[in-house]
mmCIF file as Biopython writes it, N, C-alpha, C and O atoms, coordinates in Angstrom:
data_model
#
loop_
_atom_site.group_PDB
_atom_site.id
_atom_site.type_symbol
_atom_site.label_atom_id
_atom_site.label_alt_id
_atom_site.label_comp_id
_atom_site.label_asym_id
_atom_site.label_entity_id
_atom_site.label_seq_id
_atom_site.pdbx_PDB_ins_code
_atom_site.Cartn_x
_atom_site.Cartn_y
_atom_site.Cartn_z
_atom_site.occupancy
_atom_site.B_iso_or_equiv
_atom_site.auth_seq_id
_atom_site.auth_asym_id
_atom_site.pdbx_PDB_model_num
ATOM 1   N N  . UNK A ? 1  ? -87.171 43.246 44.132 1.0 0.0 1  A 1 
ATOM 2   C CA . UNK A ? 1  ? -86.495 42.512 43.094 1.0 0.0 1  A 1 
ATOM 3   C C  . UNK A ? 1  ? -85.365 41.688 43.699 1.0 0.0 1  A 1 
ATOM 4   O O  . UNK A ? 1  ? -84.855 42.005 44.774 1.0 0.0 1  A 1 
ATOM 5   N N  . UNK A ? 2  ? -84.984 40.636 42.999 1.0 0.0 2  A 1 
ATOM 6   C CA . UNK A ? 2  ? -83.966 39.713 43.484 1.0 0.0 2  A 1 
ATOM 7   C C  . UNK A ? 2  ? -82.773 39.671 42.534 1.0 0.0 2  A 1 
ATOM 8   O O  . UNK A ? 2  ? -82.923 39.821 41.322 1.0 0.0 2  A 1 
ATOM 9   N N  . UNK A ? 3  ? -81.602 39.467 43.095 1.0 0.0 3  A 1 
ATOM 10  C CA . UNK A ? 3  ? -80.363 39.319 42.337 1.0 0.0 3  A 1 
ATOM 11  C C  . UNK A ? 3  ? -80.458 38.054 41.486 1.0 0.0 3  A 1 
ATOM 12  O O  . UNK A ? 3  ? -80.914 37.017 41.966 1.0 0.0 3  A 1 
ATOM 13  N N  . UNK A ? 4  ? -80.035 38.136 40.239 1.0 0.0 4  A 1 
ATOM 14  C CA . UNK A ? 4  ? -80.091 36.983 39.343 1.0 0.0 4  A 1 
ATOM 15  C C  . UNK A ? 4  ? -79.117 35.886 39.752 1.0 0.0 4  A 1 
ATOM 16  O O  . UNK A ? 4  ? -79.280 34.742 39.327 1.0 0.0 4  A 1 
ATOM 17  N N  . UNK A ? 5  ? -78.113 36.198 40.561 1.0 0.0 5  A 1 
ATOM 18  C CA . UNK A ? 5  ? -77.129 35.199 40.965 1.0 0.0 5  A 1 
ATOM 19  C C  . UNK A ? 5  ? -77.417 34.625 42.350 1.0 0.0 5  A 1 
ATOM 20  O O  . UNK A ? 5  ? -77.558 33.411 42.498 1.0 0.0 5  A 1 
ATOM 21  N N  . UNK A ? 6  ? -77.507 35.493 43.371 1.0 0.0 6  A 1 
ATOM 22  C CA . UNK A ? 6  ? -77.625 34.995 44.744 1.0 0.0 6  A 1 
ATOM 23  C C  . UNK A ? 6  ? -79.043 35.083 45.307 1.0 0.0 6  A 1 
ATOM 24  O O  . UNK A ? 6  ? -79.309 34.573 46.395 1.0 0.0 6  A 1 
ATOM 25  N N  . UNK A ? 7  ? -79.939 35.715 44.587 1.0 0.0 7  A 1 
ATOM 26  C CA . UNK A ? 7  ? -81.345 35.860 44.982 1.0 0.0 7  A 1 
ATOM 27  C C  . UNK A ? 7  ? -81.576 36.746 46.209 1.0 0.0 7  A 1 
ATOM 28  O O  . UNK A ? 7  ? -82.652 36.705 46.805 1.0 0.0 7  A 1 
ATOM 29  N N  . UNK A ? 8  ? -80.577 37.546 46.591 1.0 0.0 8  A 1 
ATOM 30  C CA . UNK A ? 8  ? -80.814 38.499 47.676 1.0 0.0 8  A 1 
ATOM 31  C C  . UNK A ? 8  ? -81.534 39.714 47.087 1.0 0.0 8  A 1 
ATOM 32  O O  . UNK A ? 8  ? -81.596 39.879 45.869 1.0 0.0 8  A 1 
ATOM 33  N N  . UNK A ? 9  ? -82.068 40.551 47.955 1.0 0.0 9  A 1 
ATOM 34  C CA . UNK A ? 9  ? -82.811 41.709 47.481 1.0 0.0 9  A 1 
ATOM 35  C C  . UNK A ? 9  ? -81.903 42.695 46.776 1.0 0.0 9  A 1 
ATOM 36  O O  . UNK A ? 9  ? -80.768 42.924 47.193 1.0 0.0 9  A 1 
ATOM 37  N N  . UNK A ? 10 ? -82.422 43.285 45.687 1.0 0.0 10 A 1 
ATOM 38  C CA . UNK A ? 10 ? -81.714 44.308 44.932 1.0 0.0 10 A 1 
ATOM 39  C C  . UNK A ? 10 ? -82.473 45.607 45.125 1.0 0.0 10 A 1 
ATOM 40  O O  . UNK A ? 10 ? -83.677 45.674 44.878 1.0 0.0 10 A 1 
ATOM 41  N N  . UNK A ? 11 ? -81.775 46.628 45.562 1.0 0.0 11 A 1 
ATOM 42  C CA . UNK A ? 11 ? -82.407 47.918 45.821 1.0 0.0 11 A 1 
ATOM 43  C C  . UNK A ? 11 ? -82.187 48.852 44.646 1.0 0.0 11 A 1 
ATOM 44  O O  . UNK A ? 11 ? -81.065 49.025 44.169 1.0 0.0 11 A 1 
ATOM 45  N N  . UNK A ? 12 ? -83.274 49.447 44.190 1.0 0.0 12 A 1 
ATOM 46  C CA . UNK A ? 12 ? -83.247 50.363 43.064 1.0 0.0 12 A 1 
ATOM 47  C C  . UNK A ? 12 ? -83.080 51.785 43.554 1.0 0.0 12 A 1 
ATOM 48  O O  . UNK A ? 12 ? -83.559 52.143 44.631 1.0 0.0 12 A 1 
ATOM 49  N N  . UNK A ? 13 ? -82.396 52.599 42.756 1.0 0.0 13 A 1 
ATOM 50  C CA . UNK A ? 13 ? -82.246 54.010 43.096 1.0 0.0 13 A 1 
ATOM 51  C C  . UNK A ? 13 ? -83.492 54.798 42.705 1.0 0.0 13 A 1 
ATOM 52  O O  . UNK A ? 13 ? -83.677 55.930 43.154 1.0 0.0 13 A 1 
ATOM 53  N N  . UNK A ? 14 ? -84.340 54.211 41.878 1.0 0.0 14 A 1 
ATOM 54  C CA . UNK A ? 14 ? -85.571 54.870 41.477 1.0 0.0 14 A 1 
ATOM 55  C C  . UNK A ? 14 ? -85.564 55.339 40.038 1.0 0.0 14 A 1 
ATOM 56  O O  . UNK A ? 14 ? -86.625 55.587 39.464 1.0 0.0 14 A 1 
ATOM 57  N N  . UNK A ? 15 ? -84.388 55.464 39.443 1.0 0.0 15 A 1 
ATOM 58  C CA . UNK A ? 15 ? -84.292 55.920 38.065 1.0 0.0 15 A 1 
ATOM 59  C C  . UNK A ? 15 ? -83.459 54.935 37.252 1.0 0.0 15 A 1 
ATOM 60  O O  . UNK A ? 15 ? -82.601 54.230 37.782 1.0 0.0 15 A 1 
ATOM 61  N N  . UNK A ? 16 ? -83.733 54.908 35.973 1.0 0.0 16 A 1 
ATOM 62  C CA . UNK A ? 16 ? -82.927 54.084 35.085 1.0 0.0 16 A 1 
ATOM 63  C C  . UNK A ? 16 ? -83.439 52.663 34.931 1.0 0.0 16 A 1 
ATOM 64  O O  . UNK A ? 16 ? -84.546 52.321 35.348 1.0 0.0 16 A 1 
ATOM 65  N N  . UNK A ? 17 ? -82.602 51.859 34.326 1.0 0.0 17 A 1 
ATOM 66  C CA . UNK A ? 17 ? -82.928 50.468 34.037 1.0 0.0 17 A 1 
ATOM 67  C C  . UNK A ? 17 ? -82.924 49.650 35.329 1.0 0.0 17 A 1 
ATOM 68  O O  . UNK A ? 17 ? -82.095 49.891 36.206 1.0 0.0 17 A 1 
ATOM 69  N N  . UNK A ? 18 ? -83.837 48.687 35.456 1.0 0.0 18 A 1 
ATOM 70  C CA . UNK A ? 18 ? -83.861 47.849 36.664 1.0 0.0 18 A 1 
ATOM 71  C C  . UNK A ? 18 ? -82.558 47.060 36.823 1.0 0.0 18 A 1 
ATOM 72  O O  . UNK A ? 18 ? -82.021 46.532 35.849 1.0 0.0 18 A 1 
ATOM 73  N N  . UNK A ? 19 ? -82.063 46.987 38.041 1.0 0.0 19 A 1 
ATOM 74  C CA . UNK A ? 19 ? -80.839 46.250 38.320 1.0 0.0 19 A 1 
ATOM 75  C C  . UNK A ? 19 ? -81.110 44.758 38.304 1.0 0.0 19 A 1 
ATOM 76  O O  . UNK A ? 19 ? -82.195 44.321 38.688 1.0 0.0 19 A 1 
ATOM 77  N N  . UNK A ? 20 ? -80.130 43.965 37.860 1.0 0.0 20 A 1 
ATOM 78  C CA . UNK A ? 20 ? -80.232 42.508 37.861 1.0 0.0 20 A 1 
ATOM 79  C C  . UNK A ? 20 ? -79.361 41.897 38.941 1.0 0.0 20 A 1 
ATOM 80  O O  . UNK A ? 20 ? -79.593 40.761 39.356 1.0 0.0 20 A 1 
ATOM 81  N N  . UNK A ? 21 ? -78.366 42.631 39.400 1.0 0.0 21 A 1 
ATOM 82  C CA . UNK A ? 21 ? -77.372 42.100 40.335 1.0 0.0 21 A 1 
ATOM 83  C C  . UNK A ? 21 ? -77.336 42.969 41.583 1.0 0.0 21 A 1 
ATOM 84  O O  . UNK A ? 21 ? -77.561 44.177 41.505 1.0 0.0 21 A 1 
ATOM 85  N N  . UNK A ? 22 ? -77.055 42.362 42.735 1.0 0.0 22 A 1 
ATOM 86  C CA . UNK A ? 22 ? -77.008 43.112 43.985 1.0 0.0 22 A 1 
ATOM 87  C C  . UNK A ? 22 ? -75.649 43.769 44.203 1.0 0.0 22 A 1 
ATOM 88  O O  . UNK A ? 22 ? -75.542 44.723 44.973 1.0 0.0 22 A 1 
ATOM 89  N N  . UNK A ? 23 ? -74.610 43.269 43.534 1.0 0.0 23 A 1 
ATOM 90  C CA . UNK A ? 23 ? -73.260 43.807 43.723 1.0 0.0 23 A 1 
ATOM 91  C C  . UNK A ? 23 ? -72.406 43.492 42.505 1.0 0.0 23 A 1 
ATOM 92  O O  . UNK A ? 23 ? -72.789 42.696 41.647 1.0 0.0 23 A 1 
ATOM 93  N N  . UNK A ? 24 ? -71.237 44.132 42.445 1.0 0.0 24 A 1 
ATOM 94  C CA . UNK A ? 24 ? -70.298 43.835 41.368 1.0 0.0 24 A 1 
ATOM 95  C C  . UNK A ? 24 ? -69.833 42.384 41.454 1.0 0.0 24 A 1 
ATOM 96  O O  . UNK A ? 24 ? -69.624 41.733 40.430 1.0 0.0 24 A 1 
ATOM 97  N N  . UNK A ? 25 ? -69.676 41.891 42.645 1.0 0.0 25 A 1 
ATOM 98  C CA . UNK A ? 25 ? -69.242 40.507 42.836 1.0 0.0 25 A 1 
ATOM 99  C C  . UNK A ? 25 ? -70.241 39.531 42.209 1.0 0.0 25 A 1 
ATOM 100 O O  . UNK A ? 25 ? -69.844 38.618 41.485 1.0 0.0 25 A 1 
ATOM 101 N N  . UNK A ? 26 ? -71.536 39.721 42.484 1.0 0.0 26 A 1 
ATOM 102 C CA . UNK A ? 26 ? -72.563 38.846 41.907 1.0 0.0 26 A 1 
ATOM 103 C C  . UNK A ? 26 ? -72.638 39.031 40.390 1.0 0.0 26 A 1 
ATOM 104 O O  . UNK A ? 26 ? -72.849 38.059 39.664 1.0 0.0 26 A 1 
ATOM 105 N N  . UNK A ? 27 ? -72.472 40.246 39.908 1.0 0.0 27 A 1 
ATOM 106 C CA . UNK A ? 27 ? -72.497 40.498 38.465 1.0 0.0 27 A 1 
ATOM 107 C C  . UNK A ? 27 ? -71.372 39.729 37.778 1.0 0.0 27 A 1 
ATOM 108 O O  . UNK A ? 27 ? -71.597 39.077 36.759 1.0 0.0 27 A 1 
ATOM 109 N N  . UNK A ? 28 ? -70.170 39.804 38.328 1.0 0.0 28 A 1 
ATOM 110 C CA . UNK A ? 28 ? -69.031 39.101 37.743 1.0 0.0 28 A 1 
ATOM 111 C C  . UNK A ? 28 ? -69.206 37.592 37.816 1.0 0.0 28 A 1 
ATOM 112 O O  . UNK A ? 28 ? -68.945 36.885 36.843 1.0 0.0 28 A 1 
ATOM 113 N N  . UNK A ? 29 ? -69.642 37.104 38.957 1.0 0.0 29 A 1 
ATOM 114 C CA . UNK A ? 29 ? -69.862 35.665 39.105 1.0 0.0 29 A 1 
ATOM 115 C C  . UNK A ? 29 ? -70.994 35.174 38.210 1.0 0.0 29 A 1 
ATOM 116 O O  . UNK A ? 29 ? -70.898 34.103 37.612 1.0 0.0 29 A 1 
ATOM 117 N N  . UNK A ? 30 ? -72.056 35.952 38.120 1.0 0.0 30 A 1 
ATOM 118 C CA . UNK A ? 30 ? -73.185 35.578 37.284 1.0 0.0 30 A 1 
ATOM 119 C C  . UNK A ? 30 ? -72.815 35.514 35.811 1.0 0.0 30 A 1 
ATOM 120 O O  . UNK A ? 30 ? -73.196 34.576 35.111 1.0 0.0 30 A 1 
ATOM 121 N N  . UNK A ? 31 ? -72.078 36.501 35.344 1.0 0.0 31 A 1 
ATOM 122 C CA . UNK A ? 31 ? -71.662 36.514 33.941 1.0 0.0 31 A 1 
ATOM 123 C C  . UNK A ? 31 ? -70.712 35.356 33.650 1.0 0.0 31 A 1 
ATOM 124 O O  . UNK A ? 31 ? -70.789 34.727 32.594 1.0 0.0 31 A 1 
ATOM 125 N N  . UNK A ? 32 ? -69.821 35.084 34.592 1.0 0.0 32 A 1 
ATOM 126 C CA . UNK A ? 32 ? -68.905 33.961 34.435 1.0 0.0 32 A 1 
ATOM 127 C C  . UNK A ? 32 ? -69.681 32.649 34.377 1.0 0.0 32 A 1 
ATOM 128 O O  . UNK A ? 32 ? -69.386 31.781 33.555 1.0 0.0 32 A 1 
ATOM 129 N N  . UNK A ? 33 ? -70.665 32.511 35.244 1.0 0.0 33 A 1 
ATOM 130 C CA . UNK A ? 33 ? -71.487 31.297 35.284 1.0 0.0 33 A 1 
ATOM 131 C C  . UNK A ? 33 ? -72.266 31.129 33.975 1.0 0.0 33 A 1 
ATOM 132 O O  . UNK A ? 33 ? -72.387 30.019 33.457 1.0 0.0 33 A 1 
ATOM 133 N N  . UNK A ? 34 ? -72.795 32.241 33.443 1.0 0.0 34 A 1 
ATOM 134 C CA . UNK A ? 34 ? -73.513 32.176 32.169 1.0 0.0 34 A 1 
ATOM 135 C C  . UNK A ? 34 ? -72.597 31.700 31.043 1.0 0.0 34 A 1 
ATOM 136 O O  . UNK A ? 34 ? -72.994 30.858 30.237 1.0 0.0 34 A 1 
ATOM 137 N N  . UNK A ? 35 ? -71.369 32.235 30.979 1.0 0.0 35 A 1 
ATOM 138 C CA . UNK A ? 35 ? -70.417 31.803 29.950 1.0 0.0 35 A 1 
ATOM 139 C C  . UNK A ? 35 ? -70.147 30.306 30.066 1.0 0.0 35 A 1 
ATOM 140 O O  . UNK A ? 35 ? -70.121 29.591 29.064 1.0 0.0 35 A 1 
ATOM 141 N N  . UNK A ? 36 ? -69.948 29.843 31.288 1.0 0.0 36 A 1 
ATOM 142 C CA . UNK A ? 36 ? -69.672 28.435 31.527 1.0 0.0 36 A 1 
ATOM 143 C C  . UNK A ? 36 ? -70.858 27.561 31.110 1.0 0.0 36 A 1 
ATOM 144 O O  . UNK A ? 36 ? -70.675 26.543 30.442 1.0 0.0 36 A 1 
ATOM 145 N N  . UNK A ? 37 ? -72.051 27.949 31.494 1.0 0.0 37 A 1 
ATOM 146 C CA . UNK A ? 37 ? -73.245 27.175 31.138 1.0 0.0 37 A 1 
ATOM 147 C C  . UNK A ? 37 ? -73.467 27.151 29.632 1.0 0.0 37 A 1 
ATOM 148 O O  . UNK A ? 37 ? -73.876 26.129 29.082 1.0 0.0 37 A 1 
ATOM 149 N N  . UNK A ? 38 ? -73.202 28.268 28.963 1.0 0.0 38 A 1 
ATOM 150 C CA . UNK A ? 38 ? -73.377 28.318 27.512 1.0 0.0 38 A 1 
ATOM 151 C C  . UNK A ? 38 ? -72.379 27.407 26.806 1.0 0.0 38 A 1 
ATOM 152 O O  . UNK A ? 38 ? -72.725 26.766 25.814 1.0 0.0 38 A 1 
ATOM 153 N N  . UNK A ? 39 ? -71.143 27.343 27.307 1.0 0.0 39 A 1 
ATOM 154 C CA . UNK A ? 39 ? -70.155 26.414 26.740 1.0 0.0 39 A 1 
ATOM 155 C C  . UNK A ? 39 ? -70.617 24.971 26.925 1.0 0.0 39 A 1 
ATOM 156 O O  . UNK A ? 39 ? -70.541 24.162 26.001 1.0 0.0 39 A 1 
ATOM 157 N N  . UNK A ? 40 ? -71.098 24.656 28.133 1.0 0.0 40 A 1 
ATOM 158 C CA . UNK A ? 40 ? -71.585 23.301 28.407 1.0 0.0 40 A 1 
ATOM 159 C C  . UNK A ? 40 ? -72.775 22.959 27.516 1.0 0.0 40 A 1 
ATOM 160 O O  . UNK A ? 40 ? -72.896 21.827 27.047 1.0 0.0 40 A 1 
ATOM 161 N N  . UNK A ? 41 ? -73.649 23.931 27.281 1.0 0.0 41 A 1 
ATOM 162 C CA . UNK A ? 41 ? -74.809 23.719 26.420 1.0 0.0 41 A 1 
ATOM 163 C C  . UNK A ? 41 ? -74.361 23.397 24.998 1.0 0.0 41 A 1 
ATOM 164 O O  . UNK A ? 41 ? -74.875 22.464 24.383 1.0 0.0 41 A 1 
ATOM 165 N N  . UNK A ? 42 ? -73.415 24.155 24.479 1.0 0.0 42 A 1 
ATOM 166 C CA . UNK A ? 42 ? -72.918 23.908 23.124 1.0 0.0 42 A 1 
ATOM 167 C C  . UNK A ? 42 ? -72.330 22.502 23.024 1.0 0.0 42 A 1 
ATOM 168 O O  . UNK A ? 42 ? -72.574 21.798 22.045 1.0 0.0 42 A 1 
ATOM 169 N N  . UNK A ? 43 ? -71.567 22.093 24.016 1.0 0.0 43 A 1 
ATOM 170 C CA . UNK A ? 43 ? -70.970 20.757 24.013 1.0 0.0 43 A 1 
ATOM 171 C C  . UNK A ? 43 ? -72.045 19.674 24.086 1.0 0.0 43 A 1 
ATOM 172 O O  . UNK A ? 43 ? -71.943 18.652 23.408 1.0 0.0 43 A 1 
ATOM 173 N N  . UNK A ? 44 ? -73.071 19.893 24.902 1.0 0.0 44 A 1 
ATOM 174 C CA . UNK A ? 44 ? -74.154 18.909 25.029 1.0 0.0 44 A 1 
ATOM 175 C C  . UNK A ? 44 ? -74.928 18.787 23.726 1.0 0.0 44 A 1 
ATOM 176 O O  . UNK A ? 44 ? -75.313 17.684 23.337 1.0 0.0 44 A 1 
ATOM 177 N N  . UNK A ? 45 ? -75.162 19.911 23.045 1.0 0.0 45 A 1 
ATOM 178 C CA . UNK A ? 45 ? -75.884 19.871 21.775 1.0 0.0 45 A 1 
ATOM 179 C C  . UNK A ? 45 ? -75.073 19.144 20.708 1.0 0.0 45 A 1 
ATOM 180 O O  . UNK A ? 45 ? -75.631 18.379 19.922 1.0 0.0 45 A 1 
ATOM 181 N N  . UNK A ? 46 ? -73.760 19.376 20.672 1.0 0.0 46 A 1 
ATOM 182 C CA . UNK A ? 46 ? -72.897 18.690 19.708 1.0 0.0 46 A 1 
ATOM 183 C C  . UNK A ? 46 ? -72.913 17.185 19.962 1.0 0.0 46 A 1 
ATOM 184 O O  . UNK A ? 46 ? -72.935 16.386 19.025 1.0 0.0 46 A 1 
ATOM 185 N N  . UNK A ? 47 ? -72.900 16.811 21.234 1.0 0.0 47 A 1 
ATOM 186 C CA . UNK A ? 47 ? -72.877 15.400 21.596 1.0 0.0 47 A 1 
ATOM 187 C C  . UNK A ? 47 ? -74.257 14.740 21.492 1.0 0.0 47 A 1 
ATOM 188 O O  . UNK A ? 47 ? -74.375 13.523 21.639 1.0 0.0 47 A 1 
ATOM 189 N N  . UNK A ? 48 ? -75.290 15.534 21.240 1.0 0.0 48 A 1 
ATOM 190 C CA . UNK A ? 48 ? -76.638 14.987 21.099 1.0 0.0 48 A 1 
ATOM 191 C C  . UNK A ? 48 ? -77.299 14.640 22.425 1.0 0.0 48 A 1 
ATOM 192 O O  . UNK A ? 48 ? -78.199 13.800 22.457 1.0 0.0 48 A 1 
ATOM 193 N N  . UNK A ? 49 ? -76.879 15.261 23.511 1.0 0.0 49 A 1 
ATOM 194 C CA . UNK A ? 49 ? -77.443 14.998 24.839 1.0 0.0 49 A 1 
ATOM 195 C C  . UNK A ? 49 ? -78.609 15.954 25.080 1.0 0.0 49 A 1 
ATOM 196 O O  . UNK A ? 49 ? -78.439 17.017 25.676 1.0 0.0 49 A 1 
ATOM 197 N N  . UNK A ? 50 ? -79.786 15.566 24.614 1.0 0.0 50 A 1 
ATOM 198 C CA . UNK A ? 50 ? -80.931 16.468 24.650 1.0 0.0 50 A 1 
ATOM 199 C C  . UNK A ? 50 ? -81.429 16.765 26.061 1.0 0.0 50 A 1 
ATOM 200 O O  . UNK A ? 50 ? -81.813 17.899 26.346 1.0 0.0 50 A 1 
ATOM 201 N N  . UNK A ? 51 ? -81.431 15.785 26.938 1.0 0.0 51 A 1 
ATOM 202 C CA . UNK A ? 51 ? -81.914 16.017 28.312 1.0 0.0 51 A 1 
ATOM 203 C C  . UNK A ? 51 ? -80.972 16.978 29.054 1.0 0.0 51 A 1 
ATOM 204 O O  . UNK A ? 51 ? -81.429 17.885 29.749 1.0 0.0 51 A 1 
ATOM 205 N N  . UNK A ? 52 ? -79.674 16.776 28.904 1.0 0.0 52 A 1 
ATOM 206 C CA . UNK A ? 52 ? -78.704 17.660 29.549 1.0 0.0 52 A 1 
ATOM 207 C C  . UNK A ? 52 ? -78.802 19.069 28.965 1.0 0.0 52 A 1 
ATOM 208 O O  . UNK A ? 52 ? -78.713 20.054 29.698 1.0 0.0 52 A 1 
ATOM 209 N N  . UNK A ? 53 ? -78.983 19.163 27.660 1.0 0.0 53 A 1 
ATOM 210 C CA . UNK A ? 53 ? -79.105 20.460 27.005 1.0 0.0 53 A 1 
ATOM 211 C C  . UNK A ? 53 ? -80.323 21.217 27.533 1.0 0.0 53 A 1 
ATOM 212 O O  . UNK A ? 53 ? -80.248 22.419 27.789 1.0 0.0 53 A 1 
ATOM 213 N N  . UNK A ? 54 ? -81.438 20.516 27.695 1.0 0.0 54 A 1 
ATOM 214 C CA . UNK A ? 54 ? -82.655 21.166 28.209 1.0 0.0 54 A 1 
ATOM 215 C C  . UNK A ? 54 ? -82.437 21.662 29.639 1.0 0.0 54 A 1 
ATOM 216 O O  . UNK A ? 54 ? -82.859 22.765 29.989 1.0 0.0 54 A 1 
ATOM 217 N N  . UNK A ? 55 ? -81.784 20.855 30.451 1.0 0.0 55 A 1 
ATOM 218 C CA . UNK A ? 55 ? -81.486 21.252 31.821 1.0 0.0 55 A 1 
ATOM 219 C C  . UNK A ? 55 ? -80.607 22.501 31.848 1.0 0.0 55 A 1 
ATOM 220 O O  . UNK A ? 55 ? -80.835 23.412 32.645 1.0 0.0 55 A 1 
ATOM 221 N N  . UNK A ? 56 ? -79.611 22.537 30.982 1.0 0.0 56 A 1 
ATOM 222 C CA . UNK A ? 56 ? -78.718 23.695 30.914 1.0 0.0 56 A 1 
ATOM 223 C C  . UNK A ? 56 ? -79.471 24.936 30.431 1.0 0.0 56 A 1 
ATOM 224 O O  . UNK A ? 56 ? -79.223 26.037 30.923 1.0 0.0 56 A 1 
ATOM 225 N N  . UNK A ? 57 ? -80.382 24.769 29.480 1.0 0.0 57 A 1 
ATOM 226 C CA . UNK A ? 57 ? -81.188 25.908 29.007 1.0 0.0 57 A 1 
ATOM 227 C C  . UNK A ? 57 ? -82.012 26.499 30.147 1.0 0.0 57 A 1 
ATOM 228 O O  . UNK A ? 57 ? -82.145 27.719 30.250 1.0 0.0 57 A 1 
ATOM 229 N N  . UNK A ? 58 ? -82.562 25.642 30.998 1.0 0.0 58 A 1 
ATOM 230 C CA . UNK A ? 58 ? -83.350 26.132 32.132 1.0 0.0 58 A 1 
ATOM 231 C C  . UNK A ? 58 ? -82.473 26.905 33.109 1.0 0.0 58 A 1 
ATOM 232 O O  . UNK A ? 58 ? -82.882 27.949 33.618 1.0 0.0 58 A 1 
ATOM 233 N N  . UNK A ? 59 ? -81.275 26.402 33.371 1.0 0.0 59 A 1 
ATOM 234 C CA . UNK A ? 59 ? -80.363 27.080 34.293 1.0 0.0 59 A 1 
ATOM 235 C C  . UNK A ? 59 ? -79.911 28.424 33.726 1.0 0.0 59 A 1 
ATOM 236 O O  . UNK A ? 59 ? -79.777 29.399 34.465 1.0 0.0 59 A 1 
ATOM 237 N N  . UNK A ? 60 ? -79.678 28.472 32.420 1.0 0.0 60 A 1 
ATOM 238 C CA . UNK A ? 60 ? -79.302 29.728 31.767 1.0 0.0 60 A 1 
ATOM 239 C C  . UNK A ? 60 ? -80.469 30.706 31.843 1.0 0.0 60 A 1 
ATOM 240 O O  . UNK A ? 60 ? -80.282 31.887 32.137 1.0 0.0 60 A 1 
ATOM 241 N N  . UNK A ? 61 ? -81.667 30.209 31.579 1.0 0.0 61 A 1 
ATOM 242 C CA . UNK A ? 61 ? -82.854 31.063 31.639 1.0 0.0 61 A 1 
ATOM 243 C C  . UNK A ? 61 ? -83.056 31.684 33.005 1.0 0.0 61 A 1 
ATOM 244 O O  . UNK A ? 61 ? -83.484 32.834 33.107 1.0 0.0 61 A 1 
ATOM 245 N N  . UNK A ? 62 ? -82.756 30.942 34.051 1.0 0.0 62 A 1 
ATOM 246 C CA . UNK A ? 62 ? -82.922 31.470 35.406 1.0 0.0 62 A 1 
ATOM 247 C C  . UNK A ? 62 ? -81.974 32.637 35.668 1.0 0.0 62 A 1 
ATOM 248 O O  . UNK A ? 62 ? -82.321 33.561 36.404 1.0 0.0 62 A 1 
ATOM 249 N N  . UNK A ? 63 ? -80.793 32.604 35.078 1.0 0.0 63 A 1 
ATOM 250 C CA . UNK A ? 63 ? -79.854 33.714 35.256 1.0 0.0 63 A 1 
ATOM 251 C C  . UNK A ? 63 ? -80.158 34.886 34.340 1.0 0.0 63 A 1 
ATOM 252 O O  . UNK A ? 63 ? -79.809 36.024 34.654 1.0 0.0 63 A 1 
ATOM 253 N N  . UNK A ? 64 ? -80.803 34.622 33.213 1.0 0.0 64 A 1 
ATOM 254 C CA . UNK A ? 64 ? -81.090 35.680 32.254 1.0 0.0 64 A 1 
ATOM 255 C C  . UNK A ? 64 ? -82.398 36.405 32.510 1.0 0.0 64 A 1 
ATOM 256 O O  . UNK A ? 64 ? -82.602 37.496 31.978 1.0 0.0 64 A 1 
ATOM 257 N N  . UNK A ? 65 ? -83.287 35.837 33.303 1.0 0.0 65 A 1 
ATOM 258 C CA . UNK A ? 65 ? -84.587 36.464 33.584 1.0 0.0 65 A 1 
ATOM 259 C C  . UNK A ? 65 ? -84.365 37.778 34.304 1.0 0.0 65 A 1 
ATOM 260 O O  . UNK A ? 65 ? -83.633 37.822 35.293 1.0 0.0 65 A 1 
ATOM 261 N N  . UNK A ? 66 ? -84.984 38.856 33.827 1.0 0.0 66 A 1 
ATOM 262 C CA . UNK A ? 66 ? -84.891 40.118 34.565 1.0 0.0 66 A 1 
ATOM 263 C C  . UNK A ? 66 ? -85.359 39.912 36.002 1.0 0.0 66 A 1 
ATOM 264 O O  . UNK A ? 66 ? -86.338 39.202 36.235 1.0 0.0 66 A 1 
ATOM 265 N N  . UNK A ? 67 ? -84.683 40.516 36.958 1.0 0.0 67 A 1 
ATOM 266 C CA . UNK A ? 67 ? -84.916 40.243 38.378 1.0 0.0 67 A 1 
ATOM 267 C C  . UNK A ? 67 ? -86.337 40.552 38.822 1.0 0.0 67 A 1 
ATOM 268 O O  . UNK A ? 67 ? -86.813 39.920 39.765 1.0 0.0 67 A 1 
ATOM 269 N N  . UNK A ? 68 ? -87.037 41.483 38.198 1.0 0.0 68 A 1 
ATOM 270 C CA . UNK A ? 68 ? -88.397 41.797 38.599 1.0 0.0 68 A 1 
ATOM 271 C C  . UNK A ? 68 ? -89.386 40.693 38.280 1.0 0.0 68 A 1 
ATOM 272 O O  . UNK A ? 68 ? -90.400 40.559 38.965 1.0 0.0 68 A 1 
ATOM 273 N N  . UNK A ? 69 ? -89.114 39.898 37.255 1.0 0.0 69 A 1 
ATOM 274 C CA . UNK A ? 69 ? -90.035 38.842 36.854 1.0 0.0 69 A 1 
ATOM 275 C C  . UNK A ? 69 ? -89.936 37.610 37.721 1.0 0.0 69 A 1 
ATOM 276 O O  . UNK A ? 69 ? -90.900 36.851 37.820 1.0 0.0 69 A 1 
ATOM 277 N N  . UNK A ? 70 ? -88.778 37.386 38.362 1.0 0.0 70 A 1 
ATOM 278 C CA . UNK A ? 70 ? -88.604 36.166 39.154 1.0 0.0 70 A 1 
ATOM 279 C C  . UNK A ? 70 ? -89.014 36.365 40.612 1.0 0.0 70 A 1 
ATOM 280 O O  . UNK A ? 70 ? -88.971 35.411 41.390 1.0 0.0 70 A 1 
ATOM 281 N N  . UNK A ? 71 ? -89.404 37.555 40.998 1.0 0.0 71 A 1 
ATOM 282 C CA . UNK A ? 71 ? -89.796 37.847 42.378 1.0 0.0 71 A 1 
ATOM 283 C C  . UNK A ? 71 ? -91.300 37.731 42.491 1.0 0.0 71 A 1 
ATOM 284 O O  . UNK A ? 71 ? -92.019 38.698 42.240 1.0 0.0 71 A 1 
ATOM 285 N N  . UNK A ? 72 ? -91.785 36.551 42.868 1.0 0.0 72 A 1 
ATOM 286 C CA . UNK A ? 72 ? -93.227 36.322 42.818 1.0 0.0 72 A 1 
ATOM 287 C C  . UNK A ? 72 ? -93.815 36.224 44.094 1.0 0.0 72 A 1 
ATOM 288 O O  . UNK A ? 72 ? -95.026 36.031 44.202 1.0 0.0 72 A 1 
#
């Protein structure tokens, strides 16, 4: 599996929910980045910038995808 922020390998302990982040640092940065992208998306939608909004949705989706699904 890969970290949702930096794409480095994420090691599982074997039990529990699959990890999305490789470290606390990536988790904090990733969550901060998601908040920022969501604010930008809201502003783009208000301004009627459909192409920019779609681009932002794709970037948000890449961070929100569970790490096991993006490791192909």
